[in-house]
N, C-alpha and C positions, 0 to 999 in steps of 0.2 A: 503494500499499499504506500504510494508516494506521499511525501510531506505536503501538507496543504495548509500554509499559514493562515489563510482567511477562515478556514474552518475552526482552527484553534482559537483564533481571535473571537470568533462567534461564541464559542464555548465560555471564554473568559468574560465577555460582555454579558452573556446570559447569567453566569454566576454572580457577576457584580450586581446585576439588576436584581437578582433574587436576594442577595445579602443586604442591599439597600432597602428593598421592600420589607424584609423581616425587621430591619432596624426601625424603619418608619412605623411599622405596626406595633413594635414594642414601645416606641415613644408615644404613639397615640393611646395605647393602653395605659401607659404610665400617667399621662395627662388626665385621662378619665378617672383613673384610681385616685389621683391626688385631688381632683375636684369632688369626687363622690365621697371620699373619707374625710373631707373638710379640712385639708391641710392648708388650703387657701380660701379666703373668703369669697372670692369671685375669680372669674376668668381673667379679669384685668390684672389682678394681683399676680396670678400665675404668669401672665405675659411680661410684667414688670421684672419678675425674677428671672425669666428666660432671656430677656434682653440684657440684663445685668450680667448673667452668667456667660452669655455669647460674647459680650464686650470684654470681659476678663480673659476669655479664651482667645479672642482675636489679639488682644494686647500681648498675651503670653507667647502666642505663635510669631507675632511681629518682632518681639525681643529676640527670640531664638534665631529668626531668620536674618537679623541684622548684626551678627557677631563679627568680631574682628578676625582677620585671616589667621590661621593656626601656624603659619610659617614665619611669622615676624618676631622671632625670639632672639634677636641679636642683642647681646649685652656688652657694655663697656664702649671702647672706642674702636669699634670695627669699622674698617674702611677698605675700599678696593685697592689692590696693589698698584703701584706706579708701573710705568713701562720698564723703567730700569730694574725695579725689584723683580718683576716677572721675568725679564731676560736673565738676571743673575740666577734665579731659581732654576730656570730652564737649563742653564749651563752647568748647574751643580756647584756654583761658587759659594752659596750660603749653606749654613747648617741650620736646619730647622729646630726651634727650641721644643723641648719635650713639654707636652701639655699636662701630663698626669700629676705633677707636683706643684703646679702653679695655682694661685688663687686669683680670681678676677673680681674687681669691684662691681657691685650691682648698679 
């Protein structure tokens, strides 16, 4: 049987639709139960709580998405090598300092 990516994508879409519909049904049942059991005085109060919760969720996701890059951890006085330094290292004229016993200021 040959590989058919469109068939596989159709299955994934159907499964995603099924999971989204189950989640929506659970949410609707939770709203009905919350109103029926008297957890909220009215549907408007429930709506206020939902809006506030979604606002906090959006802010939290926004903060996570706007983080600093993880590869910017240069400490001390790091700088690129000059042309003369790069040529000296390429020729082998310089001895590199061992880094295992040095301390660097933060």
